[in-house]
N, C-alpha and C positions, 0 to 999 in steps of 0.2 A: 796863211803860211803854217806849215806843220810844225808842231812842237814835239820834240823827242826828249823825254826825260830819262828813259831807260834804253839800254841796248843789251840784248841777250846774245851771248856768244857760244852757246852750246845747243845741242839737240836735246829737247825734252819732250815727253809725251804724257798723255793721260789715256786711261782705258775707260771707254764708255760702253753703254749698251746700244749705241746708235749704229746698227749694222747695215750693210749694203748701201753705204753712202760714199763710195769711193770718190776721191778727189785728190789731185796733186798738182802743185805748181812750185814756183821757186821757194816759197817760205812755209808752206803748209801741206801736210800729207794726211789724208783721212783714209784709213784702210777699211775693207769690208768687214773686218772683225771688230770694228768700233774704236780702234786705236787712232788717236789724233796726235800727230807729231808736229811740233814747231821746229823748223830747220834753221836754227840760229847760228850754227857752226860755220856757215859759209860767209864769204866776203867780209864785210864789216859788222856782221851780226844783224839781228832783227831789232828794229827800233820802233818805239811807240811812246805815247804820252802818259801811260799809267791810267788811272781812273779819270775820265773826262767829266766836265770840260776843264781845259787849262789855257792860260794866257801867259805870254811873255811880255813883261813890262820892264824896261830899263835893265835888261839882261837877267832878270829874276823871273822864276816861274810861279804863277799864282793859280789857284783853282782847287779842285777837289783833292783833299788829302788822300794819300796812299796808305795810311795806317802806320802803326808802330812796326819796328823791326821784329821779325819773327826770330826767336833765338835759334831755331833749328835750321832755317834756310839763310839767315843773315840778310834777308831781303824784306821790304815792307810786306805786310800781311796780304795786301791786295795784288802784289806783283804778278804771280802766276795766273790768277783769275783774270786780271785785266789783260795780260799778254795773250792768252788763248782767246778771250772774248774779242779783243781788237783784231786779231788775225782772222777769225771767222767772219767778223763784220766786214773787214777789208775786202774779202772775196765773195760777199753775199750775192753778187750778181754774175759771177762767173758761170759760164754755160753749164758746167758739170757739178756745181756746188749743190748739195742736196740737204744741207742742214738748214733748218728754218730759224727765224729770229727767236721764236719762243724756245727752241732747243738751245741756241747759243746763250740766251739769257739764263736758262736753267743751269747750264754748265757753270756760268759765272756764279750763280747763287750757291751751288753745291761746293764749289771751290772756296768761296769766301767762308762758308760754314766750316769746312775742313781746316782752314787756316785759323779758325777761332777768331775771325774778325768781328768785333763787337757790333759794328753798324751794318751788318749784312742786310737787314730788312730795308734800311734807307737806301743803300746802294742798289739793291735789287729793284726797288721801286723806281729809282732814278733811271736805270737802264730800260725798264719797261716803258716808262713815259718818254725819256729822252731818246731812246733808240729809234723811235718813229720819225725823228727829224733827219735821220741819215738815209732816207729814201726807201722805196719799196724793195722787197726781197723777191728774188726769182722763185724760191721755194717757200711755200706757206704751210704745207702740211707738216704735222709733228708726229713723232714717235714718242708717246708718253707712256709711263713716266720715264724721265731721263735719269740715268745713274752714272756716276763716275766712281769706279772701284779701285783704281790704282793710279799712282803718280810716280814718274821716274825719279823725282828728287826726294821722295819720302819712302822710307822702308819701315813698315810697321811690324 
C-alpha cells in the first residue's frame, strides 16, 4: 500500500543541463532545454512519501527522516529533492522517458546539497543502493556531469 506523507499543490521546476530529453505526462514535464517541471497544481496535487522507505503502523508514519524544516521554504530540507526524484523514478519505464537512474540520483544529490541537508552523503548512497530494488530502467545511458542551475522556489 502506498504511503503518502506529502502532497504538493503547485507547479515547480528545476533547470538542468539534461537537454533533448523531452517527456510529458500527467505529473511531469521534461523540456528539451533541460527544464523539469512537477505539475502539482492539478487535481488534488502530486503525492509521495518523502525519502524512502516509509511504513505506516497504527496510523503513524515511520521510516527515513525528511530532515529539519528549511527556514526559506518552510518545508523539510529533503522535500523538493525527494519530490523530483520520486516523480522521475515513477515514470522510469515510460516509453519516452530519457532520464537515466544515475541522472535522477545525481539530481537528488545536487538538490540535497543546495538545501544544505547535512546527511546528503548517506541519502545519496541510499538511493544508489536502494534504487536498484525498484526495477530496471528503460534508459541507461547518462549525460554527465549533471547540473541543476535554477529552482522555481529559490531566488538567489
